[in-house]
PDB file of N, CA, C, O and CB in Angstrom:
ATOM      1  N   MET A   1      10.071  -6.122  15.869  1.00  0.00           N
ATOM      2  CA  MET A   1      11.012  -5.060  15.626  1.00  0.00           C
ATOM      3  C   MET A   1      11.200  -4.278  16.924  1.00  0.00           C
ATOM      4  O   MET A   1      10.232  -3.851  17.553  1.00  0.00           O
ATOM      5  CB  MET A   1      10.531  -4.141  14.474  1.00  0.00           C
ATOM      6  N   ASN A   2      12.419  -4.107  17.299  1.00  0.00           N
ATOM      7  CA  ASN A   2      12.734  -3.325  18.488  1.00  0.00           C
ATOM      8  C   ASN A   2      13.315  -1.985  18.070  1.00  0.00           C
ATOM      9  O   ASN A   2      14.185  -1.919  17.200  1.00  0.00           O
ATOM     10  CB  ASN A   2      13.718  -4.085  19.409  1.00  0.00           C
ATOM     11  N   ILE A   3      12.834  -0.926  18.689  1.00  0.00           N
ATOM     12  CA  ILE A   3      13.324   0.418  18.411  1.00  0.00           C
ATOM     13  C   ILE A   3      14.075   0.901  19.649  1.00  0.00           C
ATOM     14  O   ILE A   3      13.585   0.807  20.775  1.00  0.00           O
ATOM     15  CB  ILE A   3      12.148   1.396  18.034  1.00  0.00           C
ATOM     16  N   HIS A   4      15.263   1.413  19.412  1.00  0.00           N
ATOM     17  CA  HIS A   4      16.105   1.901  20.508  1.00  0.00           C
ATOM     18  C   HIS A   4      16.416   3.383  20.295  1.00  0.00           C
ATOM     19  O   HIS A   4      17.513   3.732  19.857  1.00  0.00           O
ATOM     20  CB  HIS A   4      17.422   1.074  20.608  1.00  0.00           C
ATOM     21  N   PRO A   5      15.451   4.255  20.604  1.00  0.00           N
ATOM     22  CA  PRO A   5      15.679   5.679  20.361  1.00  0.00           C
ATOM     23  C   PRO A   5      16.562   6.318  21.428  1.00  0.00           C
ATOM     24  O   PRO A   5      16.595   5.892  22.582  1.00  0.00           O
ATOM     25  CB  PRO A   5      14.355   6.409  20.294  1.00  0.00           C
ATOM     26  N   GLN A   6      17.261   7.335  21.004  1.00  0.00           N
ATOM     27  CA  GLN A   6      17.945   8.235  21.924  1.00  0.00           C
ATOM     28  C   GLN A   6      17.227   9.570  21.773  1.00  0.00           C
ATOM     29  O   GLN A   6      16.931  10.004  20.659  1.00  0.00           O
ATOM     30  CB  GLN A   6      19.517   8.349  21.621  1.00  0.00           C
ATOM     31  N   PHE A   7      16.957  10.203  22.881  1.00  0.00           N
ATOM     32  CA  PHE A   7      16.171  11.428  22.843  1.00  0.00           C
ATOM     33  C   PHE A   7      17.053  12.650  23.037  1.00  0.00           C
ATOM     34  O   PHE A   7      18.012  12.637  23.808  1.00  0.00           O
ATOM     35  CB  PHE A   7      15.081  11.395  23.906  1.00  0.00           C
ATOM     36  N   ILE A   8      16.707  13.686  22.328  1.00  0.00           N
ATOM     37  CA  ILE A   8      17.376  14.976  22.463  1.00  0.00           C
ATOM     38  C   ILE A   8      16.309  15.939  22.958  1.00  0.00           C
ATOM     39  O   ILE A   8      15.219  16.033  22.393  1.00  0.00           O
ATOM     40  CB  ILE A   8      18.036  15.464  21.095  1.00  0.00           C
ATOM     41  N   GLY A   9      16.639  16.636  24.002  1.00  0.00           N
ATOM     42  CA  GLY A   9      15.638  17.508  24.584  1.00  0.00           C
ATOM     43  C   GLY A   9      16.073  18.953  24.661  1.00  0.00           C
ATOM     44  O   GLY A   9      17.230  19.309  24.434  1.00  0.00           O
ATOM     45  N   ARG A  10      15.096  19.759  24.990  1.00  0.00           N
ATOM     46  CA  ARG A  10      15.341  21.178  25.191  1.00  0.00           C
ATOM     47  C   ARG A  10      14.507  21.605  26.387  1.00  0.00           C
ATOM     48  O   ARG A  10      13.302  21.358  26.441  1.00  0.00           O
ATOM     49  CB  ARG A  10      14.993  22.022  23.907  1.00  0.00           C
ATOM     50  N   GLU A  11      15.141  22.228  27.313  1.00  0.00           N
ATOM     51  CA  GLU A  11      14.479  22.723  28.522  1.00  0.00           C
ATOM     52  C   GLU A  11      13.713  21.616  29.241  1.00  0.00           C
ATOM     53  O   GLU A  11      12.602  21.819  29.729  1.00  0.00           O
ATOM     54  CB  GLU A  11      13.529  23.865  28.173  1.00  0.00           C
ATOM     55  N   GLY A  12      14.338  20.442  29.291  1.00  0.00           N
ATOM     56  CA  GLY A  12      13.773  19.330  30.037  1.00  0.00           C
ATOM     57  C   GLY A  12      12.695  18.533  29.318  1.00  0.00           C
ATOM     58  O   GLY A  12      12.177  17.563  29.871  1.00  0.00           O
ATOM     59  N   ALA A  13      12.350  18.922  28.102  1.00  0.00           N
ATOM     60  CA  ALA A  13      11.311  18.200  27.355  1.00  0.00           C
ATOM     61  C   ALA A  13      11.944  17.487  26.163  1.00  0.00           C
ATOM     62  O   ALA A  13      12.823  18.038  25.501  1.00  0.00           O
ATOM     63  CB  ALA A  13      10.186  19.173  26.877  1.00  0.00           C
ATOM     64  N   ARG A  14      11.500  16.271  25.895  1.00  0.00           N
ATOM     65  CA  ARG A  14      11.991  15.528  24.731  1.00  0.00           C
ATOM     66  C   ARG A  14      11.488  16.212  23.458  1.00  0.00           C
ATOM     67  O   ARG A  14      10.292  16.456  23.297  1.00  0.00           O
ATOM     68  CB  ARG A  14      11.527  14.031  24.781  1.00  0.00           C
ATOM     69  N   GLU A  15      12.412  16.508  22.575  1.00  0.00           N
ATOM     70  CA  GLU A  15      12.036  17.211  21.357  1.00  0.00           C
ATOM     71  C   GLU A  15      12.314  16.395  20.096  1.00  0.00           C
ATOM     72  O   GLU A  15      11.605  16.529  19.099  1.00  0.00           O
ATOM     73  CB  GLU A  15      12.766  18.525  21.281  1.00  0.00           C
ATOM     74  N   TYR A  16      13.340  15.555  20.141  1.00  0.00           N
ATOM     75  CA  TYR A  16      13.714  14.742  18.984  1.00  0.00           C
ATOM     76  C   TYR A  16      14.027  13.324  19.444  1.00  0.00           C
ATOM     77  O   TYR A  16      14.449  13.095  20.577  1.00  0.00           O
ATOM     78  CB  TYR A  16      14.931  15.358  18.239  1.00  0.00           C
ATOM     79  N   ALA A  17      13.811  12.383  18.534  1.00  0.00           N
ATOM     80  CA  ALA A  17      14.206  10.999  18.778  1.00  0.00           C
ATOM     81  C   ALA A  17      15.143  10.594  17.652  1.00  0.00           C
ATOM     82  O   ALA A  17      14.853  10.835  16.480  1.00  0.00           O
ATOM     83  CB  ALA A  17      12.958  10.040  18.862  1.00  0.00           C
ATOM     84  N   VAL A  18      16.258   9.983  18.002  1.00  0.00           N
ATOM     85  CA  VAL A  18      17.243   9.521  17.027  1.00  0.00           C
ATOM     86  C   VAL A  18      17.328   8.006  17.158  1.00  0.00           C
ATOM     87  O   VAL A  18      17.468   7.468  18.256  1.00  0.00           O
ATOM     88  CB  VAL A  18      18.652  10.200  17.249  1.00  0.00           C
ATOM     89  N   ILE A  19      17.239   7.320  15.998  1.00  0.00           N
ATOM     90  CA  ILE A  19      17.338   5.862  16.018  1.00  0.00           C
ATOM     91  C   ILE A  19      18.445   5.422  15.070  1.00  0.00           C
ATOM     92  O   ILE A  19      18.771   6.139  14.124  1.00  0.00           O
ATOM     93  CB  ILE A  19      15.985   5.205  15.626  1.00  0.00           C
ATOM     94  N   PRO A  20      19.027   4.250  15.313  1.00  0.00           N
ATOM     95  CA  PRO A  20      20.052   3.733  14.408  1.00  0.00           C
ATOM     96  C   PRO A  20      19.491   3.565  12.990  1.00  0.00           C
ATOM     97  O   PRO A  20      18.305   3.282  12.819  1.00  0.00           O
ATOM     98  CB  PRO A  20      20.598   2.387  14.929  1.00  0.00           C
ATOM     99  N   ILE A  21      20.336   3.739  11.987  1.00  0.00           N
ATOM    100  CA  ILE A  21      19.907   3.715  10.593  1.00  0.00           C
ATOM    101  C   ILE A  21      19.230   2.396  10.229  1.00  0.00           C
ATOM    102  O   ILE A  21      18.256   2.403   9.477  1.00  0.00           O
ATOM    103  CB  ILE A  21      21.095   3.954   9.678  1.00  0.00           C
ATOM    104  N   GLU A  22      19.711   1.282  10.733  1.00  0.00           N
ATOM    105  CA  GLU A  22      19.094  -0.005  10.402  1.00  0.00           C
ATOM    106  C   GLU A  22      17.674  -0.086  10.955  1.00  0.00           C
ATOM    107  O   GLU A  22      16.788  -0.627  10.294  1.00  0.00           O
ATOM    108  CB  GLU A  22      19.941  -1.166  10.951  1.00  0.00           C
ATOM    109  N   GLU A  23      17.447   0.440  12.143  1.00  0.00           N
ATOM    110  CA  GLU A  23      16.096   0.468  12.700  1.00  0.00           C
ATOM    111  C   GLU A  23      15.204   1.393  11.874  1.00  0.00           C
ATOM    112  O   GLU A  23      14.026   1.103  11.662  1.00  0.00           O
ATOM    113  CB  GLU A  23      16.124   0.924  14.178  1.00  0.00           C
ATOM    114  N   PHE A  24      15.767   2.504  11.412  1.00  0.00           N
ATOM    115  CA  PHE A  24      15.013   3.414  10.551  1.00  0.00           C
ATOM    116  C   PHE A  24      14.599   2.711   9.263  1.00  0.00           C
ATOM    117  O   PHE A  24      13.457   2.839   8.822  1.00  0.00           O
ATOM    118  CB  PHE A  24      15.844   4.670  10.229  1.00  0.00           C
ATOM    119  N   ARG A  25      15.524   1.968   8.661  1.00  0.00           N
ATOM    120  CA  ARG A  25      15.213   1.254   7.419  1.00  0.00           C
ATOM    121  C   ARG A  25      14.106   0.219   7.637  1.00  0.00           C
ATOM    122  O   ARG A  25      13.200   0.093   6.814  1.00  0.00           O
ATOM    123  CB  ARG A  25      16.474   0.567   6.869  1.00  0.00           C
ATOM    124  N   GLU A  26      14.183  -0.516   8.740  1.00  0.00           N
ATOM    125  CA  GLU A  26      13.143  -1.501   9.058  1.00  0.00           C
ATOM    126  C   GLU A  26      11.789  -0.817   9.247  1.00  0.00           C
ATOM    127  O   GLU A  26      10.763  -1.301   8.769  1.00  0.00           O
ATOM    128  CB  GLU A  26      13.519  -2.293  10.327  1.00  0.00           C
ATOM    129  N   LEU A  27      11.806   0.296   9.939  1.00  0.00           N
ATOM    130  CA  LEU A  27      10.580   1.049  10.185  1.00  0.00           C
ATOM    131  C   LEU A  27      10.004   1.594   8.875  1.00  0.00           C
ATOM    132  O   LEU A  27       8.794   1.531   8.657  1.00  0.00           O
ATOM    133  CB  LEU A  27      10.848   2.199  11.170  1.00  0.00           C
ATOM    134  N   ALA A  28      10.858   2.125   8.012  1.00  0.00           N
ATOM    135  CA  ALA A  28      10.414   2.646   6.720  1.00  0.00           C
ATOM    136  C   ALA A  28       9.841   1.528   5.850  1.00  0.00           C
ATOM    137  O   ALA A  28       8.830   1.727   5.177  1.00  0.00           O
ATOM    138  CB  ALA A  28      11.577   3.341   5.992  1.00  0.00           C
ATOM    139  N   GLU A  29      10.471   0.363   5.857  1.00  0.00           N
ATOM    140  CA  GLU A  29       9.980  -0.773   5.075  1.00  0.00           C
ATOM    141  C   GLU A  29       8.629  -1.257   5.605  1.00  0.00           C
ATOM    142  O   GLU A  29       7.729  -1.575   4.828  1.00  0.00           O
ATOM    143  CB  GLU A  29      11.003  -1.924   5.101  1.00  0.00           C
ATOM    144  N   ALA A  30       8.495  -1.309   6.921  1.00  0.00           N
ATOM    145  CA  ALA A  30       7.219  -1.727   7.517  1.00  0.00           C
ATOM    146  C   ALA A  30       6.108  -0.737   7.161  1.00  0.00           C
ATOM    147  O   ALA A  30       4.977  -1.142   6.893  1.00  0.00           O
ATOM    148  CB  ALA A  30       7.352  -1.849   9.053  1.00  0.00           C
ATOM    149  N   LEU A  31       6.425   0.541   7.159  1.00  0.00           N
ATOM    150  CA  LEU A  31       5.441   1.556   6.791  1.00  0.00           C
ATOM    151  C   LEU A  31       5.051   1.421   5.321  1.00  0.00           C
ATOM    152  O   LEU A  31       3.874   1.537   4.980  1.00  0.00           O
ATOM    153  CB  LEU A  31       5.991   2.965   7.069  1.00  0.00           C
ATOM    154  N   GLU A  32       6.018   1.181   4.457  1.00  0.00           N
ATOM    155  CA  GLU A  32       5.734   0.980   3.036  1.00  0.00           C
ATOM    156  C   GLU A  32       4.861  -0.261   2.826  1.00  0.00           C
ATOM    157  O   GLU A  32       3.926  -0.233   2.026  1.00  0.00           O
ATOM    158  CB  GLU A  32       7.047   0.849   2.239  1.00  0.00           C
ATOM    159  N   ASP A  33       5.163  -1.343   3.540  1.00  0.00           N
ATOM    160  CA  ASP A  33       4.345  -2.559   3.454  1.00  0.00           C
ATOM    161  C   ASP A  33       2.909  -2.284   3.895  1.00  0.00           C
ATOM    162  O   ASP A  33       1.960  -2.766   3.277  1.00  0.00           O
ATOM    163  CB  ASP A  33       4.956  -3.682   4.315  1.00  0.00           C
ATOM    164  N   TYR A  34       2.757  -1.513   4.958  1.00  0.00           N
ATOM    165  CA  TYR A  34       1.427  -1.176   5.464  1.00  0.00           C
ATOM    166  C   TYR A  34       0.648  -0.358   4.433  1.00  0.00           C
ATOM    167  O   TYR A  34      -0.535  -0.607   4.199  1.00  0.00           O
ATOM    168  CB  TYR A  34       1.536  -0.399   6.789  1.00  0.00           C
ATOM    169  N   ARG A  35       1.316   0.615   3.823  1.00  0.00           N
ATOM    170  CA  ARG A  35       0.656   1.435   2.799  1.00  0.00           C
ATOM    171  C   ARG A  35       0.271   0.584   1.587  1.00  0.00           C
ATOM    172  O   ARG A  35      -0.803   0.764   1.014  1.00  0.00           O
ATOM    173  CB  ARG A  35       1.575   2.599   2.361  1.00  0.00           C
ATOM    174  N   ASP A  36       1.148  -0.341   1.202  1.00  0.00           N
ATOM    175  CA  ASP A  36       0.828  -1.251   0.097  1.00  0.00           C
ATOM    176  C   ASP A  36      -0.397  -2.101   0.430  1.00  0.00           C
ATOM    177  O   ASP A  36      -1.255  -2.323  -0.424  1.00  0.00           O
ATOM    178  CB  ASP A  36       2.032  -2.159  -0.220  1.00  0.00           C
ATOM    179  N   LEU A  37      -0.474  -2.572   1.672  1.00  0.00           N
ATOM    180  CA  LEU A  37      -1.618  -3.372   2.106  1.00  0.00           C
ATOM    181  C   LEU A  37      -2.906  -2.554   2.058  1.00  0.00           C
ATOM    182  O   LEU A  37      -3.946  -3.052   1.628  1.00  0.00           O
ATOM    183  CB  LEU A  37      -1.387  -3.911   3.524  1.00  0.00           C
ATOM    184  N   GLN A  38      -2.834  -1.302   2.498  1.00  0.00           N
ATOM    185  CA  GLN A  38      -4.004  -0.430   2.425  1.00  0.00           C
ATOM    186  C   GLN A  38      -4.454  -0.248   0.975  1.00  0.00           C
ATOM    187  O   GLN A  38      -5.649  -0.304   0.685  1.00  0.00           O
ATOM    188  CB  GLN A  38      -3.697   0.937   3.063  1.00  0.00           C
ATOM    189  N   ALA A  39      -3.508  -0.032   0.070  1.00  0.00           N
ATOM    190  CA  ALA A  39      -3.835   0.153  -1.347  1.00  0.00           C
ATOM    191  C   ALA A  39      -4.449  -1.115  -1.927  1.00  0.00           C
ATOM    192  O   ALA A  39      -5.403  -1.046  -2.702  1.00  0.00           O
ATOM    193  CB  ALA A  39      -2.580   0.548  -2.147  1.00  0.00           C
ATOM    194  N   LEU A  40      -3.907  -2.269  -1.556  1.00  0.00           N
ATOM    195  CA  LEU A  40      -4.452  -3.538  -2.033  1.00  0.00           C
ATOM    196  C   LEU A  40      -5.884  -3.733  -1.555  1.00  0.00           C
ATOM    197  O   LEU A  40      -6.754  -4.130  -2.329  1.00  0.00           O
ATOM    198  CB  LEU A  40      -3.580  -4.703  -1.568  1.00  0.00           C
ATOM    199  N   ARG A  41      -6.123  -3.456  -0.293  1.00  0.00           N
ATOM    200  CA  ARG A  41      -7.481  -3.599   0.247  1.00  0.00           C
ATOM    201  C   ARG A  41      -8.456  -2.655  -0.455  1.00  0.00           C
ATOM    202  O   ARG A  41      -9.586  -3.041  -0.755  1.00  0.00           O
ATOM    203  CB  ARG A  41      -7.485  -3.329   1.761  1.00  0.00           C
ATOM    204  N   ALA A  42      -8.028  -1.428  -0.716  1.00  0.00           N
ATOM    205  CA  ALA A  42      -8.888  -0.472  -1.416  1.00  0.00           C
ATOM    206  C   ALA A  42      -9.166  -0.946  -2.840  1.00  0.00           C
ATOM    207  O   ALA A  42     -10.287  -0.819  -3.331  1.00  0.00           O
ATOM    208  CB  ALA A  42      -8.240   0.929  -1.437  1.00  0.00           C
ATOM    209  N   ALA A  43      -8.153  -1.490  -3.501  1.00  0.00           N
ATOM    210  CA  ALA A  43      -8.332  -1.991  -4.867  1.00  0.00           C
ATOM    211  C   ALA A  43      -9.300  -3.166  -4.893  1.00  0.00           C
ATOM    212  O   ALA A  43     -10.099  -3.287  -5.821  1.00  0.00           O
ATOM    213  CB  ALA A  43      -6.983  -2.407  -5.471  1.00  0.00           C
ATOM    214  N   LYS A  44      -9.237  -4.030  -3.890  1.00  0.00           N
ATOM    215  CA  LYS A  44     -10.160  -5.165  -3.825  1.00  0.00           C
ATOM    216  C   LYS A  44     -11.598  -4.690  -3.645  1.00  0.00           C
ATOM    217  O   LYS A  44     -12.519  -5.252  -4.238  1.00  0.00           O
ATOM    218  CB  LYS A  44      -9.769  -6.110  -2.678  1.00  0.00           C
ATOM    219  N   VAL A  45     -11.791  -3.665  -2.836  1.00  0.00           N
ATOM    220  CA  VAL A  45     -13.136  -3.112  -2.648  1.00  0.00           C
ATOM    221  C   VAL A  45     -13.629  -2.518  -3.963  1.00  0.00           C
ATOM    222  O   VAL A  45     -14.769  -2.759  -4.361  1.00  0.00           O
ATOM    223  CB  VAL A  45     -13.144  -2.034  -1.524  1.00  0.00           C
ATOM    224  N   ASP A  46     -12.779  -1.742  -4.643  1.00  0.00           N
ATOM    225  CA  ASP A  46     -13.155  -1.155  -5.932  1.00  0.00           C
ATOM    226  C   ASP A  46     -13.498  -2.238  -6.944  1.00  0.00           C
ATOM    227  O   ASP A  46     -14.490  -2.127  -7.664  1.00  0.00           O
ATOM    228  CB  ASP A  46     -12.023  -0.271  -6.472  1.00  0.00           C
ATOM    229  N   GLU A  47     -12.693  -3.270  -7.000  1.00  0.00           N
ATOM    230  CA  GLU A  47     -12.921  -4.359  -7.954  1.00  0.00           C
ATOM    231  C   GLU A  47     -14.236  -5.077  -7.658  1.00  0.00           C
ATOM    232  O   GLU A  47     -14.975  -5.429  -8.578  1.00  0.00           O
ATOM    233  CB  GLU A  47     -11.752  -5.359  -7.916  1.00  0.00           C
ATOM    234  N   ALA A  48     -14.520  -5.289  -6.399  1.00  0.00           N
ATOM    235  CA  ALA A  48     -15.754  -5.982  -6.021  1.00  0.00           C
ATOM    236  C   ALA A  48     -16.988  -5.166  -6.387  1.00  0.00           C
ATOM    237  O   ALA A  48     -18.061  -5.724  -6.614  1.00  0.00           O
ATOM    238  CB  ALA A  48     -15.756  -6.281  -4.523  1.00  0.00           C
ATOM    239  N   GLN A  49     -16.836  -3.850  -6.444  1.00  0.00           N
ATOM    240  CA  GLN A  49     -17.969  -2.981  -6.750  1.00  0.00           C
ATOM    241  C   GLN A  49     -18.060  -2.620  -8.231  1.00  0.00           C
ATOM    242  O   GLN A  49     -19.006  -1.947  -8.640  1.00  0.00           O
ATOM    243  CB  GLN A  49     -17.878  -1.720  -5.930  1.00  0.00           C
ATOM    244  N   SER A  50     -17.106  -3.049  -9.029  1.00  0.00           N
ATOM    245  CA  SER A  50     -17.101  -2.674 -10.445  1.00  0.00           C
ATOM    246  C   SER A  50     -17.938  -3.645 -11.277  1.00  0.00           C
ATOM    247  O   SER A  50     -18.176  -4.790 -10.892  1.00  0.00           O
ATOM    248  CB  SER A  50     -15.661  -2.629 -10.979  1.00  0.00           C
ATOM    249  N   GLU A  51     -18.372  -3.143 -12.426  1.00  0.00           N
ATOM    250  CA  GLU A  51     -19.169  -3.951 -13.343  1.00  0.00           C
ATOM    251  C   GLU A  51     -18.251  -4.916 -14.085  1.00  0.00           C
ATOM    252  O   GLU A  51     -17.146  -4.550 -14.484  1.00  0.00           O
ATOM    253  CB  GLU A  51     -19.952  -3.054 -14.344  1.00  0.00           C
ATOM    254  N   THR A  52     -18.711  -6.133 -14.264  1.00  0.00           N
ATOM    255  CA  THR A  52     -17.938  -7.110 -15.030  1.00  0.00           C
ATOM    256  C   THR A  52     -18.765  -7.575 -16.219  1.00  0.00           C
ATOM    257  O   THR A  52     -19.996  -7.551 -16.200  1.00  0.00           O
ATOM    258  CB  THR A  52     -17.520  -8.319 -14.141  1.00  0.00           C
ATOM    259  N   ARG A  53     -18.038  -8.004 -17.268  1.00  0.00           N
ATOM    260  CA  ARG A  53     -18.699  -8.514 -18.467  1.00  0.00           C
ATOM    261  C   ARG A  53     -17.915  -9.708 -18.973  1.00  0.00           C
ATOM    262  O   ARG A  53     -16.712  -9.826 -18.736  1.00  0.00           O
ATOM    263  CB  ARG A  53     -18.815  -7.415 -19.567  1.00  0.00           C
ATOM    264  N   THR A  54     -18.607 -10.584 -19.667  1.00  0.00           N
ATOM    265  CA  THR A  54     -17.930 -11.746 -20.235  1.00  0.00           C
ATOM    266  C   THR A  54     -17.234 -11.357 -21.528  1.00  0.00           C
ATOM    267  O   THR A  54     -17.584 -10.355 -22.153  1.00  0.00           O
ATOM    268  CB  THR A  54     -18.925 -12.895 -20.483  1.00  0.00           C
ATOM    269  N   LEU A  55     -16.254 -12.146 -21.924  1.00  0.00           N
ATOM    270  CA  LEU A  55     -15.556 -11.916 -23.184  1.00  0.00           C
ATOM    271  C   LEU A  55     -16.530 -12.010 -24.353  1.00  0.00           C
ATOM    272  O   LEU A  55     -16.447 -11.230 -25.302  1.00  0.00           O
ATOM    273  CB  LEU A  55     -14.408 -12.924 -23.361  1.00  0.00           C
ATOM    274  N   THR A  56     -17.440 -12.956 -24.282  1.00  0.00           N
ATOM    275  CA  THR A  56     -18.430 -13.123 -25.349  1.00  0.00           C
ATOM    276  C   THR A  56     -19.269 -11.862 -25.525  1.00  0.00           C
ATOM    277  O   THR A  56     -19.533 -11.446 -26.653  1.00  0.00           O
ATOM    278  CB  THR A  56     -19.340 -14.321 -25.050  1.00  0.00           C
ATOM    279  N   SER A  57     -19.688 -11.255 -24.426  1.00  0.00           N
ATOM    280  CA  SER A  57     -20.507 -10.039 -24.536  1.00  0.00           C
ATOM    281  C   SER A  57     -19.713  -8.881 -25.135  1.00  0.00           C
ATOM    282  O   SER A  57     -20.274  -8.074 -25.876  1.00  0.00           O
ATOM    283  CB  SER A  57     -21.050  -9.638 -23.159  1.00  0.00           C
ATOM    284  N   VAL A  58     -18.441  -8.787 -24.834  1.00  0.00           N
ATOM    285  CA  VAL A  58     -17.594  -7.737 -25.409  1.00  0.00           C
ATOM    286  C   VAL A  58     -17.412  -7.975 -26.908  1.00  0.00           C
ATOM    287  O   VAL A  58     -17.509  -7.041 -27.703  1.00  0.00           O
ATOM    288  CB  VAL A  58     -16.215  -7.690 -24.695  1.00  0.00           C
ATOM    289  N   ILE A  59     -17.149  -9.217 -27.290  1.00  0.00           N
ATOM    290  CA  ILE A  59     -16.993  -9.562 -28.716  1.00  0.00           C
ATOM    291  C   ILE A  59     -18.275  -9.228 -29.472  1.00  0.00           C
ATOM    292  O   ILE A  59     -18.226  -8.652 -30.559  1.00  0.00           O
ATOM    293  CB  ILE A  59     -16.642 -11.072 -28.889  1.00  0.00           C
ATOM    294  N   ASP A  60     -19.417  -9.588 -28.900  1.00  0.00           N
ATOM    295  CA  ASP A  60     -20.705  -9.286 -29.539  1.00  0.00           C
ATOM    296  C   ASP A  60     -20.925  -7.778 -29.660  1.00  0.00           C
ATOM    297  O   ASP A  60     -21.358  -7.289 -30.703  1.00  0.00           O
ATOM    298  CB  ASP A  60     -21.857  -9.921 -28.744  1.00  0.00           C
ATOM    299  N   GLU A  61     -20.628  -7.054 -28.597  1.00  0.00           N
ATOM    300  CA  GLU A  61     -20.831  -5.605 -28.595  1.00  0.00           C
ATOM    301  C   GLU A  61     -19.960  -4.913 -29.642  1.00  0.00           C
ATOM    302  O   GLU A  61     -20.395  -3.957 -30.284  1.00  0.00           O
ATOM    303  CB  GLU A  61     -20.533  -5.033 -27.209  1.00  0.00           C
ATOM    304  N   LEU A  62     -18.744  -5.392 -29.808  1.00  0.00           N
ATOM    305  CA  LEU A  62     -17.825  -4.791 -30.776  1.00  0.00           C
ATOM    306  C   LEU A  62     -18.041  -5.319 -32.191  1.00  0.00           C
ATOM    307  O   LEU A  62     -17.451  -4.813 -33.146  1.00  0.00           O
ATOM    308  CB  LEU A  62     -16.393  -5.045 -30.352  1.00  0.00           C
ATOM    309  N   GLY A  63     -18.876  -6.323 -32.319  1.00  0.00           N
ATOM    310  CA  GLY A  63     -19.148  -6.890 -33.631  1.00  0.00           C
ATOM    311  C   GLY A  63     -17.961  -7.619 -34.229  1.00  0.00           C
ATOM    312  O   GLY A  63     -17.791  -7.636 -35.448  1.00  0.00           O
ATOM    313  N   LEU A  64     -17.150  -8.213 -33.394  1.00  0.00           N
ATOM    314  CA  LEU A  64     -15.971  -8.936 -33.868  1.00  0.00           C
ATOM    315  C   LEU A  64     -16.352 -10.345 -34.291  1.00  0.00           C
ATOM    316  O   LEU A  64     -17.315 -10.924 -33.789  1.00  0.00           O
ATOM    317  CB  LEU A  64     -14.884  -8.981 -32.780  1.00  0.00           C
ATOM    318  N   ASP A  65     -15.583 -10.879 -35.216  1.00  0.00           N
ATOM    319  CA  ASP A  65     -15.824 -12.232 -35.711  1.00  0.00           C
ATOM    320  C   ASP A  65     -15.296 -13.231 -34.691  1.00  0.00           C
ATOM    321  O   ASP A  65     -14.114 -13.196 -34.349  1.00  0.00           O
ATOM    322  CB  ASP A  65     -15.155 -12.452 -37.101  1.00  0.00           C
ATOM    323  N   LYS A  66     -16.141 -14.105 -34.210  1.00  0.00           N
ATOM    324  CA  LYS A  66     -15.745 -15.098 -33.206  1.00  0.00           C
ATOM    325  C   LYS A  66     -14.866 -16.192 -33.794  1.00  0.00           C
ATOM    326  O   LYS A  66     -14.184 -16.895 -33.048  1.00  0.00           O
ATOM    327  CB  LYS A  66     -16.976 -15.721 -32.575  1.00  0.00           C
ATOM    328  N   ALA A  67     -14.865 -16.352 -35.111  1.00  0.00           N
ATOM    329  CA  ALA A  67     -14.113 -17.437 -35.746  1.00  0.00           C
ATOM    330  C   ALA A  67     -12.613 -17.176 -35.769  1.00  0.00           C
ATOM    331  O   ALA A  67     -11.835 -18.116 -35.933  1.00  0.00           O
ATOM    332  CB  ALA A  67     -14.609 -17.650 -37.158  1.00  0.00           C
ATOM    333  N   ARG A  68     -12.202 -15.973 -35.615  1.00  0.00           N
ATOM    334  CA  ARG A  68     -10.767 -15.661 -35.678  1.00  0.00           C
ATOM    335  C   ARG A  68     -10.007 -16.299 -34.594  1.00  0.00           C
ATOM    336  O   ARG A  68      -8.790 -16.132 -34.512  1.00  0.00           O
ATOM    337  CB  ARG A  68     -10.536 -14.205 -35.627  1.00  0.00           C
TER     338      ARG A  68
END
């Protein structure tokens, strides 16, 4: 991705950067993808640390009839 900013300054210092709308959309999408990836990685860590149980143990605990 190439970004082509135009800068707006005040008193000789760059104060704002303006980019074409299509570049902004690409940048926003890339940021959203990155945030989604972070959330996925966090969810995988949580899942790996969570307790798991078999279906049979849940059925037994709830006293459900296995024949159904």
